[in-house]
C-alpha positions in Angstrom: -10.2 2.2 -3.1 -10.3 5.6 -4.7 -10.0 7.5 -1.4 -7.0 5.4 -0.4 -5.3 6.1 -3.7 -5.8 9.9 -3.5 -4.8 10.0 0.2 -1.7 7.9 -0.7 -0.6 10.5 -3.3 -1.3 13.4 -0.9 0.9 11.7 1.7 3.7 11.0 -0.8 3.6 14.6 -1.9 3.7 15.9 1.6 6.7 13.6 2.4 8.5 14.9 -0.8 7.8 18.5 0.2 9.1 17.9 3.7 12.3 16.3 2.3 12.8 19.1 -0.3 12.0 22.2 1.8 12.2 21.0 5.4 8.7 22.1 6.2 5.1 21.9 5.0 4.7 25.7 5.2 4.5 26.0 1.4 1.3 24.0 1.3 0.7 20.5 2.3 -1.6 18.4 0.0 -5.1 17.8 1.4 -7.5 15.5 -0.5 -11.0 16.8 -0.7 -13.5 18.9 -2.6 -12.0 21.7 -4.6 -15.2 23.8 -4.7 -18.2 24.0 -2.4 -21.9 23.9 -3.4 -21.9 27.7 -4.0 -19.1 27.4 -6.5 -16.5 29.0 -4.2 -13.0 27.5 -3.7 -13.2 25.0 -0.9 -9.4 24.5 -0.5 -8.1 25.9 2.9 -5.7 28.8 2.8 -2.1 27.7 2.7 -2.8 24.2 1.4 -2.8 22.4 -2.0 -6.2 20.8 -2.6 -6.2 17.4 -4.4 -9.4 16.5 -6.1 -10.6 13.7 -8.3 -12.2 15.2 -11.3 -12.6 12.3 -13.8 -12.7 8.5 -13.8 -12.4 6.4 -16.9 -12.1 2.7 -17.4 -8.9 1.6 -19.2 -10.4 -0.5 -22.0 -7.3 -0.9 -24.2 -5.5 -3.2 -21.7 -8.6 -4.7 -20.2 -8.6 -8.4 -19.7 -11.6 -9.9 -21.4 -11.8 -13.3 -19.7 -12.7 -13.9 -16.1 -9.9 -15.4 -13.9 -10.3 -18.9 -12.5 -8.7 -19.5 -9.1 -8.5 -22.6 -6.9 -9.4 -21.9 -3.3 -9.5 -24.9 -0.9 -9.9 -27.3 -3.8 -12.8 -25.4 -5.3 -12.7 -23.4 -8.5 -13.9 -19.8 -8.2 -14.5 -17.6 -11.1 -13.5 -14.0 -10.5 -14.5 -11.1 -12.8 -11.8 -9.4 -14.8 -9.8 -6.9 -13.0 -10.9 -3.3 -13.2 -8.3 -0.8 -14.5 -9.0 2.8 -14.1 -7.6 6.1 -15.2 -8.1 8.8 -12.6 -7.6 12.4 -13.4 -6.6 14.5 -10.3 -6.3 18.2 -10.1 -3.9 20.0 -7.7 -5.1 23.4 -6.6 -2.9 25.6 -4.5 -4.6 28.3 -2.4 -1.8 30.5 -1.0 -1.7 34.0 0.2 -0.1 35.4 -3.0 0.0 34.4 -6.6 3.7 33.9 -6.5 3.4 31.4 -3.6 0.7 29.5 -5.5 3.0 29.2 -8.5 5.8 28.0 -6.3 3.5 25.4 -4.7 2.4 24.3 -8.1 6.0 24.0 -9.2 6.6 21.6 -6.3 3.7 19.5 -7.4 5.2 19.3 -10.9 8.7 18.5 -9.7 7.2 15.8 -7.5 5.7 14.0 -10.4 8.8 14.5 -12.5 11.0 13.0 -9.8 8.6 10.1 -9.2 6.6 9.4 -12.3 5.4 6.0 -11.1 4.8 4.0 -7.9 5.1 0.3 -7.5 4.7 -2.0 -4.5 8.4 -2.9 -4.5 9.5 0.8 -4.2 6.9 2.2 -1.9 6.0 0.1 1.1 3.3 2.6 2.2 1.4 2.0 -1.0 -2.0 0.5 -0.4 -2.5 -3.1 -1.5 -5.3 -2.4 -4.1 -2.8 -0.3 -6.2 -0.3 -2.3 -8.1 1.1 0.3 -10.4 0.5 4.0 -10.6 2.0 6.0 -13.4 1.6 9.7 -14.0 1.7 12.2 -16.8 1.1 15.9 -16.7 -1.7 16.9 -19.1 -2.1 20.2 -20.8 -5.5 21.6 -21.6 -5.9 23.6 -24.7 -8.7 26.1 -24.8 -10.0 27.6 -28.1 -10.2 31.4 -28.0 -12.7 32.8 -30.5 -11.0 36.1 -31.0 -7.7 34.5 -31.9 -7.2 31.8 -34.5 -4.5 30.0 -32.6 -5.1 27.8 -29.6 -4.2 29.2 -26.2 -2.2 26.6 -24.3 -3.0 27.0 -20.6 -1.1 24.5 -18.4 -3.2 23.1 -15.6 -2.1 21.3 -12.5 -3.7 18.1 -13.5 -2.2 14.7 -13.4 -3.6 11.5 -14.8 -3.3 8.4 -12.6 -3.3 5.0 -14.2 -4.0 2.3 -11.7 -4.1 -1.4 -12.1 -4.2 -4.2 -9.6 
């Protein structure tokens, strides 16, 4: 299910990039590992890597009771649905820093233009995903030499899924 969700987002971004620029020359999204075992960047040159970096269970909206369903006259007890928060990171690996920033800008405008996906709006959406909503997060890193927090925007989007 997780691989389908990440591949769906990469495909939707690639379709958006094709509609917006007319080509995928600025970096098509490719799901996969962001770094290899040696700690080097594993994203191919000229692409935007999409990697899953965190999974959390959504406990606030979690259904506590199991669901009872009738199938062929028999009552079946299903466990409560699992709702997950997936944190994805988009890493552009372009020839120059300017091109990397432009590719990252396209990622951000993609999520601004389409902040959520539903089955009604996106026929290509896989059945396990019912709703996917996004928000761009900003990581703050404390710098010891300066008393203020240094805000460093990351290309990280949080995916809320429910089915």
